C-alpha positions as CSV (number, residue, x, y, z in Angstrom):
1,M,0.0,0.0,0.0
2,K,1.3,3.4,-1.0
3,E,1.7,5.8,2.0
4,K,0.4,8.9,0.2
5,L,-3.4,8.9,-0.6
6,V,-5.0,11.5,-2.9
7,I,-8.8,11.6,-3.1
8,V,-10.7,13.3,-6.0
9,E,-14.2,13.1,-7.3
10,S,-14.0,11.7,-10.8
11,P,-12.0,8.8,-12.3
12,A,-11.0,11.0,-15.3
13,K,-9.5,13.5,-12.9
14,A,-7.8,10.7,-11.0
15,R,-6.2,9.3,-14.2
16,T,-4.9,12.8,-15.3
17,I,-3.4,13.5,-11.8
18,S,-1.9,10.1,-11.5
19,K,0.3,10.7,-14.5
20,M,1.6,13.9,-13.0
21,L,2.2,12.8,-9.4
22,G,3.9,9.5,-10.2
23,K,4.0,6.1,-8.5
24,D,4.5,7.3,-4.9
25,F,0.8,8.4,-4.8
26,N,-2.4,6.3,-4.6
27,I,-5.1,8.3,-6.4
28,M,-8.7,7.3,-5.7
29,A,-12.0,8.7,-6.9
30,T,-15.3,9.0,-5.0
31,M,-17.4,9.1,-8.2
32,G,-19.1,12.3,-6.9
33,H,-20.8,12.8,-3.5
34,I,-20.5,10.0,-1.0
35,R,-22.8,11.6,1.6
36,D,-25.9,13.7,1.5
37,L,-29.2,14.4,3.2
38,P,-31.6,11.4,3.0
39,K,-34.1,11.4,0.1
40,S,-37.0,10.0,2.1
41,T,-37.1,12.4,5.0
42,L,-36.4,16.1,5.6
43,G,-33.0,15.3,7.1
44,V,-32.7,18.6,9.0
45,D,-33.3,18.8,12.7
46,V,-35.2,22.1,12.8
47,E,-35.5,22.0,16.6
48,N,-31.7,21.5,17.1
49,N,-30.2,24.5,15.2
50,F,-31.1,23.0,11.8
51,T,-28.5,20.3,12.2
52,P,-28.3,18.3,9.0
53,K,-28.6,14.5,9.3
54,Y,-26.3,13.3,6.6
55,V,-26.3,9.6,5.4
56,S,-23.8,7.8,3.4
57,L,-25.1,7.0,-0.1
58,K,-26.0,3.3,-0.5
59,A,-24.8,3.3,-4.1
60,K,-21.3,4.3,-2.8
61,A,-21.0,1.6,-0.2
62,K,-18.2,-0.2,-2.0
63,V,-16.4,3.0,-2.8
64,I,-16.6,4.1,0.9
65,K,-15.3,0.8,2.1
66,E,-12.3,1.0,-0.2
67,L,-11.7,4.6,0.8
68,K,-11.8,3.7,4.5
69,E,-9.3,0.9,4.0
70,A,-7.0,3.2,2.0
71,V,-7.2,5.9,4.6
72,K,-6.4,3.4,7.4
73,N,-3.2,2.4,5.5
74,S,-2.0,5.8,4.5
75,K,0.3,8.1,6.4
76,A,-0.5,11.2,4.3
77,I,-4.0,12.0,3.0
78,Y,-4.7,14.8,0.5
79,L,-8.2,15.9,-0.4
80,A,-8.0,17.3,-3.9
81,T,-11.7,17.9,-4.7
82,D,-12.8,20.9,-6.9
83,P,-11.8,24.4,-5.9
84,D,-15.1,25.9,-4.9
85,R,-17.6,25.7,-2.0
86,E,-19.1,22.5,-3.1
87,G,-15.7,20.9,-3.6
88,E,-14.7,22.0,0.0
89,A,-17.9,20.5,1.3
90,I,-17.3,17.2,-0.5
91,A,-13.7,17.1,0.9
92,W,-15.2,17.6,4.4
93,H,-17.7,14.8,3.9
94,I,-14.9,12.5,2.7
95,S,-12.9,13.3,5.8
96,E,-15.8,12.7,8.1
97,V,-17.1,9.4,6.5
98,T,-13.6,7.8,6.0
99,K,-12.3,9.0,9.4
100,A,-9.5,10.8,7.5
101,N,-10.1,13.7,10.0
102,L,-8.3,11.7,12.6
103,S,-5.2,11.8,10.4
104,N,-5.2,15.5,9.8
105,P,-5.8,15.4,6.0
106,K,-4.4,18.2,3.8
107,R,-6.6,20.2,1.4
108,V,-5.1,20.6,-2.1
109,V,-6.6,23.3,-4.3
110,F,-5.8,23.9,-8.0
111,H,-7.7,25.6,-10.8
112,E,-6.1,23.7,-13.6
113,I,-4.8,20.1,-14.0
114,T,-1.3,20.7,-15.3
115,K,2.0,19.4,-13.9
116,E,3.0,22.9,-12.7
117,A,-0.3,23.6,-11.0
118,I,-0.4,20.2,-9.3
119,D,3.2,20.5,-8.1
120,K,2.5,24.0,-6.7
121,A,-0.7,22.9,-5.0
122,F,0.9,19.9,-3.2
123,K,3.7,22.3,-2.0
124,N,1.0,24.7,-0.6
125,T,-1.5,22.5,1.2
126,R,-3.9,23.9,3.8
127,E,-6.5,22.8,6.3
128,L,-10.1,22.4,5.4
129,D,-11.9,25.8,5.3
130,M,-15.0,25.3,7.5
131,D,-16.3,28.8,6.5
132,L,-16.5,27.5,2.9
133,V,-18.0,24.2,4.1
134,N,-20.6,26.0,6.2
135,A,-21.5,28.4,3.3
136,Q,-22.2,25.3,1.1
137,Q,-23.9,23.5,4.0
138,A,-26.3,26.4,4.7
139,R,-27.3,26.5,1.0
140,R,-28.0,22.7,1.1
141,V,-30.0,23.0,4.2
142,L,-32.0,26.0,2.9
143,D,-32.7,24.4,-0.4
144,R,-33.8,21.2,1.4
145,L,-36.2,23.2,3.7
146,V,-37.7,25.0,0.7
147,G,-38.0,21.9,-1.5
148,Y,-39.2,19.5,1.2
149,K,-41.8,21.9,2.5
150,L,-43.1,23.4,-0.7
151,S,-43.1,20.3,-2.9
152,P,-45.4,18.2,-0.7
153,L,-47.8,21.1,-0.6
154,L,-47.9,21.0,-4.5
155,W,-48.4,17.2,-4.4
156,R,-51.4,17.6,-2.1
157,K,-53.0,20.6,-3.7
158,V,-52.1,20.0,-7.4
159,Q,-50.7,16.6,-8.3
160,R,-47.9,14.2,-7.4
161,G,-44.5,14.5,-8.8
162,L,-44.3,18.3,-8.8
163,S,-41.5,20.2,-7.2
164,A,-40.6,23.7,-6.0
165,G,-37.2,25.1,-5.1
166,R,-35.5,28.3,-4.0
167,V,-33.8,29.1,-7.4
168,Q,-35.9,26.8,-9.5
169,S,-39.2,28.6,-8.7
170,V,-37.7,32.1,-9.2
171,S,-36.4,31.0,-12.6
172,L,-39.8,29.7,-13.5
173,K,-41.4,33.0,-12.4
174,I,-39.0,35.0,-14.7
175,I,-40.1,32.9,-17.6
176,V,-43.8,33.1,-16.8
177,D,-43.6,36.9,-16.2
178,R,-42.1,37.3,-19.7
179,E,-44.9,35.1,-21.2
180,R,-47.5,37.3,-19.5
181,E,-45.8,40.4,-21.0
182,I,-46.1,38.7,-24.4
183,E,-49.8,37.8,-23.9
184,K,-50.7,41.4,-22.9
185,F,-48.7,43.0,-25.6
186,V,-50.8,44.9,-28.2
187,S,-49.0,45.3,-31.5
188,T,-49.3,48.6,-33.3
189,E,-48.8,49.3,-37.0
190,Y,-46.0,51.6,-38.2
191,W,-44.4,52.4,-41.6
192,N,-40.8,53.0,-42.7
193,I,-39.8,54.9,-45.8
194,E,-36.4,54.3,-47.4
195,A,-35.0,56.3,-50.2
196,L,-32.4,55.1,-52.8
197,L,-30.2,58.1,-53.5
198,S,-27.0,58.9,-55.5
199,K,-24.8,61.8,-56.2
200,K,-25.6,64.0,-59.2
201,V,-22.4,62.7,-60.9
202,K,-22.3,59.0,-61.6
203,S,-21.6,57.1,-58.4
204,A,-22.9,54.1,-56.4
205,A,-26.4,54.4,-55.0
206,F,-27.0,54.2,-51.3
207,K,-30.0,54.0,-49.0
208,A,-31.2,56.5,-46.5
209,T,-34.1,56.1,-44.1
210,L,-36.7,58.8,-43.2
211,A,-35.9,59.9,-39.7
212,G,-38.3,62.8,-39.1
213,Y,-38.4,66.5,-39.8
214,V,-35.4,68.8,-40.0
215,T,-37.0,71.3,-37.5
216,K,-39.9,69.5,-35.9
217,G,-38.0,66.3,-34.9
218,K,-39.5,62.8,-34.9
219,L,-42.0,61.6,-37.4
220,E,-44.3,58.6,-36.9
221,I,-46.2,57.0,-39.7
222,H,-49.2,55.0,-38.5
223,N,-50.9,53.6,-41.6
224,E,-50.6,53.2,-45.4
225,S,-52.5,56.4,-46.3
226,E,-50.1,58.5,-44.2
227,A,-47.1,56.7,-45.8
228,D,-48.5,57.3,-49.3
229,Q,-49.0,61.0,-48.7
230,I,-45.4,61.5,-47.4
231,K,-44.1,59.3,-50.2
232,K,-45.8,61.6,-52.8
233,E,-44.1,64.6,-51.3
234,L,-40.7,63.0,-51.1
235,E,-41.0,62.0,-54.8
236,V,-41.0,65.7,-55.8
237,S,-38.6,67.0,-53.1
238,D,-35.1,68.4,-53.5
239,Y,-32.3,66.5,-51.8
240,Q,-29.1,67.8,-50.4
241,V,-26.5,66.8,-47.7
242,L,-27.3,68.7,-44.5
243,K,-24.6,67.4,-42.1
244,I,-21.8,64.9,-42.1
245,K,-20.5,63.4,-38.8
246,R,-17.5,61.2,-38.8
247,K,-16.2,59.4,-35.7
248,S,-13.6,56.7,-35.0
249,N,-14.9,54.2,-32.5
250,L,-12.9,51.5,-30.6
251,R,-14.6,48.2,-29.8
252,Q,-12.8,46.6,-26.9
253,S,-12.5,42.8,-26.6
254,P,-14.7,40.9,-24.2
255,A,-13.4,39.4,-21.0
256,P,-12.4,35.7,-20.9
257,F,-15.3,33.4,-20.0
258,I,-16.9,32.8,-16.7
259,T,-19.5,30.0,-16.3
260,S,-22.5,32.1,-17.3
261,T,-20.9,33.8,-20.3
262,L,-19.6,30.4,-21.5
263,Q,-23.0,28.9,-21.3
264,Q,-24.6,31.9,-23.1
265,E,-22.0,32.0,-25.9
266,A,-22.0,28.2,-26.4
267,W,-25.8,28.4,-26.9
268,R,-25.5,31.4,-29.3
269,K,-22.7,30.1,-31.4
270,L,-22.9,26.3,-31.0
271,R,-26.5,25.7,-29.9
272,F,-25.2,23.7,-26.9
273,S,-27.6,23.6,-23.9
274,A,-26.2,24.8,-20.6
275,K,-26.1,21.2,-19.4
276,Q,-24.3,20.0,-22.5
277,T,-21.8,22.8,-22.2
278,M,-20.9,22.0,-18.6
279,V,-20.6,18.2,-19.4
280,I,-18.1,18.9,-22.2
281,A,-16.3,21.6,-20.2
282,Q,-15.8,19.2,-17.3
283,Q,-14.2,16.7,-19.7
284,L,-11.8,19.4,-20.9
285,Y,-11.0,20.3,-17.3
286,E,-10.5,16.9,-15.9
287,G,-8.2,15.8,-18.7
288,L,-8.1,14.1,-22.1
289,N,-5.5,12.0,-23.9
290,V,-3.7,14.4,-26.2
291,E,-1.4,12.9,-28.7
292,G,2.2,13.4,-27.7
293,E,1.3,14.6,-24.2
294,G,-0.9,11.9,-22.6
295,E,-3.7,12.7,-20.1
296,V,-3.8,16.5,-19.6
297,G,-6.3,19.1,-18.4
298,L,-7.0,21.4,-21.3
299,I,-8.9,24.3,-19.5
300,T,-9.1,25.8,-16.0
301,Y,-11.9,25.1,-13.6
302,M,-15.3,25.6,-15.4
303,R,-17.4,26.7,-12.4
304,T,-16.3,30.3,-11.8
305,D,-17.7,33.8,-11.7
306,S,-14.3,35.6,-11.7
307,T,-12.7,37.2,-14.8
308,N,-9.2,37.1,-13.1
309,V,-6.4,35.4,-15.1
310,A,-3.1,34.3,-13.7
311,R,-0.2,36.6,-14.6
312,T,1.7,33.8,-16.2
313,A,-1.2,33.0,-18.5
314,V,-1.6,36.6,-19.5
315,A,2.1,36.8,-20.3
316,E,2.0,33.6,-22.3
317,T,-1.1,34.9,-24.2
318,R,0.6,38.2,-25.0
319,D,3.7,36.5,-26.3
320,Y,1.6,34.3,-28.6
321,I,-0.3,37.4,-30.0
322,T,3.0,39.2,-30.8
323,E,4.4,36.2,-32.5
324,K,1.3,35.2,-34.4
325,Y,-0.4,38.5,-35.3
326,G,2.3,41.2,-34.7
327,P,2.9,44.1,-32.3
328,A,-0.1,46.1,-33.7
329,Y,-2.5,43.5,-32.2
330,L,-1.1,43.8,-28.7
331,P,-2.1,46.6,-26.4
332,K,0.7,48.3,-24.5
333,Q,-0.7,47.2,-21.1
334,A,-2.2,43.8,-20.3
335,R,-6.0,44.0,-20.1
336,V,-7.5,43.5,-16.6
337,F,-11.2,42.8,-16.2
338,S,-13.4,43.3,-13.1
339,S,-16.2,40.9,-12.5
340,K,-19.8,42.2,-13.0
341,V,-21.3,39.4,-11.0
342,K,-22.6,40.1,-7.5
343,G,-20.7,38.1,-4.9
344,A,-18.0,36.9,-7.4
345,Q,-15.2,34.8,-5.9
346,E,-12.3,36.9,-7.1
347,A,-9.8,34.4,-5.8
348,H,-10.8,32.1,-8.7
349,E,-9.7,32.3,-12.3
350,A,-11.7,32.8,-15.5
351,I,-12.1,29.8,-17.8
352,R,-9.1,29.7,-20.1
353,P,-6.9,27.1,-21.8
354,T,-4.2,25.7,-19.5
355,R,-1.6,26.3,-22.3
356,I,-2.3,29.0,-25.0
357,N,0.2,27.3,-27.3
358,R,-2.0,24.3,-27.4
359,T,-4.0,25.6,-30.3
360,P,-7.3,24.1,-31.3
361,D,-5.9,22.8,-34.6
362,F,-3.0,21.2,-32.8
363,I,-5.2,19.0,-30.6
364,K,-8.2,18.7,-32.9
365,K,-7.5,15.0,-33.7
366,S,-7.4,14.2,-30.0
367,L,-10.9,15.6,-29.3
368,S,-14.5,14.7,-30.2
369,A,-16.3,17.2,-32.5
370,D,-18.1,18.8,-29.6
371,Q,-15.0,18.9,-27.4
372,F,-13.2,20.6,-30.2
373,K,-15.9,23.2,-30.8
374,L,-16.0,24.2,-27.1
375,Y,-12.3,24.2,-26.6
376,Q,-11.9,26.4,-29.7
377,L,-14.5,28.9,-28.3
378,I,-12.6,29.1,-25.0
379,W,-9.2,29.4,-26.7
380,Q,-10.3,32.1,-29.1
381,R,-12.0,34.1,-26.3
382,M,-8.9,34.0,-24.2
383,I,-6.7,35.2,-27.1
384,A,-9.1,37.9,-28.0
385,S,-9.3,39.2,-24.4
386,Q,-5.7,40.4,-24.5
387,M,-5.7,41.8,-28.1
388,S,-6.0,45.4,-29.3
389,P,-9.5,46.9,-29.8
390,A,-11.1,46.9,-33.3
391,V,-11.3,50.3,-34.9
392,F,-14.3,51.4,-36.9
393,D,-14.8,54.6,-38.8
394,N,-18.4,55.5,-38.4
395,T,-20.1,58.0,-40.6
396,T,-23.6,59.5,-40.1
397,I,-25.0,61.7,-42.9
398,D,-28.2,63.8,-42.4
399,I,-30.0,64.6,-45.7
400,E,-32.7,67.2,-46.2
401,A,-35.6,66.5,-48.5
402,K,-37.3,69.8,-49.1
403,H,-40.8,69.7,-50.5
404,Q,-41.1,73.1,-52.3
405,P,-44.9,73.5,-52.4
406,S,-45.5,72.9,-48.7
407,K,-42.1,74.1,-47.5
408,T,-41.9,70.8,-45.5
409,R,-38.3,69.8,-44.7
410,Y,-37.9,66.0,-44.2
411,L,-34.8,64.6,-42.6
412,L,-33.3,61.3,-43.9
413,R,-30.3,59.6,-42.4
414,T,-27.8,57.1,-43.6
415,T,-24.9,55.6,-41.7
416,S,-21.9,53.4,-42.5
417,S,-19.4,51.6,-40.3
418,V,-16.1,50.6,-41.9
419,N,-13.6,48.4,-40.0
420,T,-10.2,50.0,-40.5
421,F,-8.4,47.8,-38.1
422,P,-9.7,44.3,-37.1
423,G,-8.0,44.1,-33.7
424,F,-9.4,41.2,-31.7
425,T,-12.1,40.5,-34.3
426,I,-9.5,38.7,-36.4
427,V,-9.8,35.9,-33.8
428,Y,-13.2,36.2,-32.2
429,I,-16.5,38.0,-32.7
430,E,-18.8,38.0,-29.7
431,G,-22.3,36.7,-30.2
432,K,-22.3,37.0,-34.0
433,D,-21.4,34.9,-36.9
434,E,-18.1,35.9,-38.5
435,D,-19.7,36.2,-41.9
436,E,-22.3,38.7,-40.6
437,E,-19.6,40.9,-39.2
438,K,-17.6,41.1,-42.4
439,E,-20.5,42.6,-44.3
440,Q,-19.5,46.2,-43.9
441,S,-21.3,49.1,-45.5
442,S,-19.6,52.1,-47.1
443,L,-20.8,55.4,-48.6
444,P,-19.6,57.4,-51.6
445,P,-17.6,60.6,-50.6
446,M,-20.0,63.6,-50.0
447,E,-19.8,67.1,-48.8
448,E,-22.2,69.2,-46.8
449,G,-24.6,71.2,-49.1
450,E,-24.1,68.8,-52.0
451,E,-27.2,68.1,-54.0
452,L,-28.4,64.5,-54.4
453,K,-30.6,62.6,-56.8
454,L,-33.6,60.4,-55.9
455,K,-33.7,57.1,-57.6
456,S,-36.5,55.3,-55.9
457,L,-38.7,55.2,-52.7
458,D,-39.9,52.2,-50.8
459,A,-42.5,52.3,-48.0
460,T,-42.8,49.2,-45.8
461,Q,-45.3,48.2,-43.2
462,H,-44.2,46.9,-39.8
463,F,-45.7,46.0,-36.5
464,T,-44.2,46.5,-33.0
465,Q,-43.1,43.1,-31.6
466,P,-43.5,41.8,-28.1
467,P,-40.4,41.1,-26.0
468,P,-38.8,37.8,-27.0
469,R,-39.2,34.7,-24.9
470,Y,-36.1,33.7,-22.9
471,T,-33.6,31.3,-24.3
472,E,-31.2,29.3,-22.0
473,A,-28.6,32.0,-22.7
474,T,-30.8,35.0,-21.9
475,L,-32.3,33.3,-18.8
476,I,-28.8,32.6,-17.5
477,K,-27.9,36.3,-18.1
478,A,-31.1,37.4,-16.3
479,L,-30.3,35.1,-13.3
480,E,-26.8,36.4,-13.1
481,Q,-27.8,40.1,-13.4
482,N,-30.3,39.7,-10.6
483,G,-27.8,37.8,-8.4
484,I,-29.9,34.6,-8.4
485,G,-28.1,31.3,-8.2
486,R,-24.4,30.7,-8.6
487,P,-22.2,29.2,-11.4
488,S,-23.0,25.6,-10.4
489,T,-26.8,26.1,-10.3
490,Y,-27.6,27.5,-13.8
491,A,-27.5,24.2,-15.8
492,P,-29.3,22.0,-13.2
493,T,-32.0,24.6,-12.6
494,I,-32.9,24.8,-16.3
495,S,-32.8,21.0,-16.6
496,T,-35.1,20.6,-13.6
497,I,-37.9,23.0,-14.8
498,Q,-37.8,21.2,-18.1
499,E,-37.9,17.7,-16.6
500,R,-40.9,18.8,-14.4
501,E,-42.6,19.9,-17.6
502,Y,-43.0,23.5,-16.3
503,I,-41.5,24.8,-19.5
504,T,-41.1,23.5,-23.1
505,K,-38.5,24.5,-25.7
506,L,-40.0,26.1,-28.8
507,K,-37.4,26.7,-31.5
508,G,-34.8,27.3,-28.8
509,S,-37.1,29.6,-26.7
510,L,-38.4,28.7,-23.2
511,K,-42.2,28.7,-23.1
512,P,-44.0,28.0,-19.8
513,S,-46.6,25.1,-20.0
514,E,-50.1,25.5,-18.5
515,L,-48.9,23.4,-15.6
516,G,-45.9,25.7,-15.1
517,M,-48.1,28.8,-15.1
518,L,-50.5,27.2,-12.6
519,V,-47.7,26.2,-10.2
520,N,-46.1,29.7,-10.6
521,D,-49.3,31.5,-9.9
522,L,-50.0,29.4,-6.8
523,L,-46.5,30.1,-5.4
524,V,-46.7,33.8,-6.3
525,E,-50.0,34.2,-4.5
526,H,-49.0,32.3,-1.3
527,F,-45.2,32.7,-1.1
528,P,-44.4,36.1,-2.7
529,D,-41.2,36.5,-0.8
530,I,-39.8,33.0,-1.4
531,I,-40.0,33.4,-5.2
532,G,-39.4,37.1,-5.3
533,I,-36.4,38.2,-7.3
534,D,-35.1,40.8,-4.8
535,F,-35.7,38.5,-1.8
536,T,-33.8,35.6,-3.4
537,A,-30.9,37.8,-4.5
538,A,-30.7,39.2,-0.9
539,M,-30.6,35.6,0.5
540,E,-27.8,34.7,-2.0
541,A,-25.8,37.6,-0.7
542,E,-26.4,36.5,2.9
543,L,-25.3,33.0,2.2
544,D,-22.1,34.3,0.5
545,K,-21.3,36.3,3.7
546,I,-21.0,33.0,5.6
547,A,-17.8,32.4,3.7
548,T,-16.5,35.9,3.1
549,E,-17.4,37.4,6.5
550,K,-17.2,34.2,8.6
551,L,-20.8,34.5,9.7
552,D,-22.7,31.9,11.7
553,W,-25.1,30.2,9.3
554,V,-27.7,29.1,11.8
555,P,-29.2,32.6,12.5
556,I,-29.4,33.2,8.8
557,I,-31.4,30.0,8.2
558,R,-33.6,30.7,11.3
559,R,-34.5,34.2,10.0
560,F,-35.7,32.6,6.8
561,Y,-37.4,29.6,8.2
562,E,-39.6,31.0,10.9
563,P,-41.8,33.2,8.7
564,F,-41.6,30.6,5.9
565,I,-43.1,27.7,7.9
566,K,-46.0,30.0,9.0
567,E,-46.7,30.7,5.3
568,I,-46.7,27.0,4.6
569,E,-49.2,26.3,7.4
570,A,-51.4,29.2,6.2
571,A,-51.3,28.0,2.6
572,S,-52.1,24.4,3.6
573,E,-55.4,25.7,5.1
574,K,-56.2,28.2,2.4
575,I,-55.4,26.5,-0.9
576,E,-58.2,24.3,-2.3
577,K,-57.4,21.2,-4.4
578,I,-56.6,22.4,-7.9
579,K,-57.2,20.3,-11.0
580,P,-54.1,20.4,-13.2
581,P,-54.7,21.4,-16.8
582,E,-55.4,18.6,-19.3
583,E,-54.0,18.6,-22.8
584,E,-56.6,17.8,-25.4
585,L,-55.7,15.4,-28.3
586,D,-56.9,15.5,-31.9
587,E,-58.3,12.0,-31.3
588,L,-61.7,10.6,-30.3
589,C,-62.4,8.0,-27.6
590,P,-63.0,4.6,-29.3
591,E,-65.7,3.8,-26.7
592,C,-67.9,6.9,-26.5
593,N,-66.6,9.3,-29.3
594,A,-65.7,12.1,-26.8
595,K,-62.3,13.9,-27.0
596,L,-59.2,12.1,-25.6
597,V,-57.0,14.1,-23.2
598,I,-53.6,13.6,-21.5
599,K,-54.1,13.2,-17.7
600,R,-51.6,13.1,-15.0
601,G,-51.8,10.4,-12.4
602,R,-49.8,9.0,-9.5
603,F,-47.3,7.4,-11.9
604,G,-47.1,10.0,-14.5
605,K,-49.1,10.8,-17.7
606,F,-51.7,8.6,-19.2
607,I,-54.3,9.1,-22.0
608,A,-58.0,9.0,-21.1
609,C,-61.4,9.9,-22.3
610,S,-62.4,13.5,-21.4
611,R,-65.5,11.9,-19.8
612,Y,-63.3,9.6,-17.7
613,S,-64.8,8.7,-14.4
614,K,-65.2,5.7,-12.2
615,E,-68.8,6.6,-11.7
616,D,-71.5,4.7,-13.6
617,D,-72.2,7.6,-16.0
618,G,-68.5,8.1,-16.8
619,C,-66.3,6.6,-19.5
620,R,-63.5,4.4,-18.2
621,Y,-61.3,4.3,-21.4
622,T,-57.6,4.8,-20.7
623,R,-54.3,3.8,-22.3
624,S,-50.7,4.4,-21.6
625,Y,-49.1,7.6,-22.6
626,Q,-46.5,7.1,-25.3
627,I,-44.0,9.5,-26.9
628,K,-42.4,8.4,-30.2
629,T,-38.6,8.3,-30.0
630,G,-38.1,8.3,-33.7
631,A,-36.3,4.9,-33.5
632,K,-37.8,1.7,-35.0
633,C,-38.3,-1.6,-33.3
634,P,-35.6,-4.1,-34.3
635,D,-38.1,-7.0,-34.1
636,C,-41.1,-5.7,-36.1
637,N,-40.1,-2.2,-37.4
638,S,-42.9,-0.4,-35.4
639,D,-42.2,2.8,-33.6
640,I,-40.3,2.6,-30.3
641,V,-42.1,4.8,-27.7
642,E,-41.3,6.1,-24.3
643,K,-43.5,4.6,-21.6
644,Y,-44.0,4.8,-17.8
645,S,-43.8,1.8,-15.5
646,K,-46.3,1.4,-12.6
647,K,-43.8,3.0,-10.4
648,G,-43.4,6.0,-12.7
649,K,-40.0,4.9,-14.1
650,I,-39.4,5.7,-17.8
651,F,-38.6,2.8,-20.2
652,Y,-38.8,2.2,-23.9
653,G,-41.0,-0.4,-25.7
654,C,-42.5,-1.3,-29.0
655,A,-45.7,0.5,-30.0
656,G,-47.0,-2.8,-31.2
657,Y,-47.2,-4.3,-27.7
658,P,-48.6,-6.9,-26.8
659,N,-48.0,-8.4,-30.2
660,C,-44.3,-7.4,-30.0
661,K,-42.7,-7.4,-26.6
662,F,-39.4,-5.5,-27.4
663,V,-38.4,-3.4,-24.4
664,S,-35.3,-1.4,-23.4
665,F,-34.3,0.6,-20.3
666,Y,-31.8,2.5,-22.4
667,K,-32.9,5.3,-24.7
668,P,-33.0,4.2,-28.3
669,L,-31.2,6.4,-30.9
670,T,-32.4,7.1,-34.4
671,K,-29.1,6.4,-36.1
672,P,-28.3,2.7,-36.7
673,C,-25.1,0.9,-35.8
674,P,-22.4,1.8,-38.4
675,E,-21.1,-1.8,-38.3
676,C,-24.2,-3.9,-38.6
677,G,-27.1,-1.5,-39.0
678,A,-28.9,-2.6,-35.8
679,L,-30.5,-0.4,-33.1
680,M,-28.2,1.7,-31.0
681,T,-29.1,2.8,-27.5
682,K,-27.7,5.4,-25.2
683,S,-25.3,3.6,-22.7
684,G,-24.0,6.5,-20.7
685,Q,-23.6,10.3,-20.8
686,N,-21.6,10.3,-24.0
687,W,-21.8,6.8,-25.4
688,A,-24.0,4.7,-27.6
689,K,-24.0,0.9,-27.8
690,C,-25.4,-1.5,-30.5
691,T,-28.1,-3.9,-29.2
692,K,-26.8,-6.6,-31.6
693,C,-23.0,-6.5,-32.1
694,G,-22.1,-4.5,-28.9
695,K,-20.2,-1.8,-30.9
696,R,-19.7,1.4,-28.9
697,K,-19.3,4.9,-30.3
698,K,-19.3,8.5,-29.1
699,L,-22.7,10.3,-29.1
700,E,-21.5,13.5,-30.8
701,D,-23.1,12.5,-34.1
702,E,-26.5,11.8,-32.6
703,S,-28.8,14.8,-33.0
């Protein structure tokens, strides 16, 4: 048995670290959490200062046994879990469960998995930081109190299987509030008039838009008749250049990624969900096998709200820019960014490549398609963050159209923006497609007082648009701006409200379902503080102070809990049983010809007659609720559908049941096995497996 034991969370991280530490160290992985609050009970002793009652996870019994044995036989124990509050809490749980606390374990913290960072971390070990542990523990206790008190209320008053949560319910409220804005929005008609003009001498034509009057200011055109009248006057007006304004603008590069901006940009550019982004980022962080290097961590820690970057990384980036792009692309001073996130942990680093010279093209063949796309995005953003600003020459030209008979002086305006120096945009363009950015407009040279010639006029009808629905990217931005949640919560929060069917995705936008709106309205009516944006943000700030100001967490929880439990008791008395909304199908009951609807029962959804009742005058027709997966049954070629077991578990079976009894507990995929053409099923987070020949392949090609 090796005398030095290092404990981490994931096997991938363990493999990467083991190559760097060498044979003197025994590296073991917990496979995530090994202890948590129990699922079946509240697990918090409210009467005894909210003491959490942790239990070891049954699924980790074997891991725990092996860890205990290793701890017993090790002289030095290092807890190398992730460098955030949750990682600190996991390290504490490991220490408590394995009795490593009796051996005075050392905490090892690093933000990147590289040889240099690992060596430095092991030379600078510290004790467990109980302020960080308590900050995480307080969040866990608070979330448990909210979830385990609110969710049963929803079960009793609405239906089984619903849930509510401190961050989850506020996120739902933000989406529902936007939907209500959209529903109340009244669209109004307006018209734009655009003129195609040119110089008197032969030159390229350009467009100018009617902006108002020269002296009276803004002009609004409400209908076609008004547009036609103005158009008639413009057709017989005299045009001349009134004023030319030229200005050189600098566009500074964006900061390197933090968790929220990475999730937003990965959605905008790559159409990755927040969950997908974090899964891939974790793979890049924990280490991948790079040709010529072996297992190596490719990016720094992916859960962060800090834009800080290590000085060595900045220097390395600046050297690369000088060598690759030349001195003109390097600002005189290194760029420093301040975090815009409330409560940001400035001791952390931004998300960046661990080595800037490890270019995307250099390691492309070692990565999957999705890993490459995300790594390239992170690498480009880091390079761009230290580059010179882009320079644009912006020109605004005001043009007078004078209608001689009426003496009316209309104002038209045209603008151009010409990129005279690309700066950081040679590498990275934020939130836009590169092709869009390259389409620059230019205007022919003109002088003030110069007469122009009208070539044509075009009047177009428009209607004001409601505010857009949130996407994952814009919701994450809203949560961040309002101080709700923290980097580790964005992806699971969005996943949860989708899994509960509170929202649906509609062309990438988040639309609340009728059930989601019902649950939200109930919570807003009876728990306005709990799901209030300001209240939740203030609570986040209080929880942060446990770590930053070393506050006692118990009084903070008590101040929240005492009024909260009174609201729960009052709501239990006040709220009547609510019938959840039913979704009507375009199908008639085969027994009584009434409409069929989707109902929700104890074990999930089922299809029933709209007259369904166990009374004598009701219709008792029901059938299982099935969702087509798009895959075909390997036995009879019928559709494979998603089904619910009697205990509410999801499984997949042939739509031709009972004639065909094909069943799978793994999600079937639409693309067949590349080797034998048989059905492939999902067999892990990123892998698919053939049901016939056993061939395994990465899931990146599965839409």
